N, C-alpha and C positions, 0 to 999 in steps of 0.2 A: 646545645642544651646548658642550661643555666644550673649549676650544682646548688646554690642556695635555694632555687625554686624547688629542686628536686628533694632537697632535705625538708623543706616545708610540707611538702604534699606526703612523703614518706612517713614524716611524724605524726601529720594527722591521722594517716591509716594506722600507724604502729601503737599509738595510745589506745586505739580502739580494738586492738588484739589481732592485727592481721599480720600473720607470721612472716609472709614474705617481704612486707614492708619493714618489719622489724629486722630481718637479714639485711636488706638493702640499706636501711639507715645504720645498721652495725658496721657494713662495709665502708659507708661514707665517713663515719668516725675513725674507722680504722686507716682509710687513707688521707683523712683531712681534706676532704673534698665537699666544700660548701661550709663546712664547720671546722674549728680548730681540731687538729689530729688529737684523739684521745681514746687510748686503747682501753681503758677502764669503762668508758661510756659503750665502746663497741662490744665488750664482753657483756654488759649488762643487756643491750639489745639482743645480741646472739641468744643469751640464756633464755630469755622470755619466748624467742622463736623455737628454741630447742626443746623447751618444755611443752612444746605444742606438736612436736614430731618432727620439725624441720632437719633432715639428714644434714643439710648445708651448714645450718648454725651448730648442730652438733660436732660436725667436722671441724668447724671454725673454733669452737670452744676447745677441743681436743688440742689444737694447734696453738692456741692462746697458752694453754697450760703446759704444753711441752716446752714451750719458748720463754715463758714467764711474761709474757706481753699482756698487760692490763690486770694482771693476777700475779700472786705468787706462784712460781715455777713449781709443778707437782706432777711426777710421772704417773702416779696412780690415778689422779684425776683425768690426767690427758687419755690414760689408757682406757678408762671408763667411757668417756665421750668418744673415742675412736671406736670402740666396740659398739656403742648405741648406734652411732652413724653407719657402721657397717651393715647392720642388722636392720637399718630402716630404708636402705637404698640399694640399688644396683648400678651397675655401669661404674662411671668414673669416681663417683662420690664413694661408692664402696671400696673400690680399688684403693684409692687414696687413703682411705679411713685404715683399711687392713694393712696396707704398707707402713703407715705411720704407727699403727698399734704395735706392729711388729718390731718396728726399730726402738720404740720406747721400751717393750718388753725385754730386749737385750741389755737394758741396763737395770732392770728390775730384780729383785729376788722372787723366788716362787711365792714367799708369802705375801708380797706387793701384788703380785699378779692375781693372786686368789682374793686379795681385799678388793682390787680394782673390779673384778668380775662380779664378786657379790655385790658391789655397790651398783653395776650396771643392771644385775636382776633385781635389785630393789628399786632402781629408778623405773625398771619397766611394770613391776609391780604396782607402783603408784601411778604411773602415766598410761598404760595400756591394758587395765584390766587382767593383768597375769598372763598376758601373752608373752611368753619367753621363746625368742627365736633360736634357732640351733647355732647360729654363728657365735653366740655367746659363750658356747662350751668351750673348756679349755683345749689347747692343741696338745694331742697325745704326745708327740715328740717333745714337747717341753715338760712331760712328767708331772704336769700340774693339777691337782684336783680342787674342785670347788667344795667348800665347806658348806654345811647348811646355813640358812640365813639366820641372821640374829635380829632381834628388835634393837631400836636406839642407833642412832648415826649422828653424829656431832655435825651441824652444818655451819657454814660460815657465811657472812655477808656476802661474799663473792659467789656463794651457792645459791643464794635466794635473794636475787636483785630486786630491788623497788625502784618504781621512778621518781625521780625527784622533780621539782617543780620546774628545773632547768631543761628536763627532758620531755616535757609536756609540750 
């Protein structure tokens, strides 16, 4: 299998909005297969797929934010993406997302967890027609409560990726 050829075909599908191709292209950038290794580009492709509901991409984004790979390290954002991924899948993806979410939560304050949960709810409202899965509710043993959603949320370029001509 020729990695450069795979990149070419995945890119053709990815720029047309195919989430699986976007995830695969993100993985190739992450690993440096067929393209120079580039975590920031991997994050952009994962974000496009995540916004289409790909739990794999959402898990990958959580890992990137947890570790600061391709983005500034941010536990709240990592927790948010792990929560969303856990709510979107079953099996290994869900298990990995829950495990990583809980590990990140151990180093967060109650206020940070509440904010991450609020942002996950907000993402769901925007992307899933107000369908809020039960997995997003706080863990009772943590003693965390969810505050009502508020309007307005500052976003960064990392949270709203756009394709450059180099990615097309």
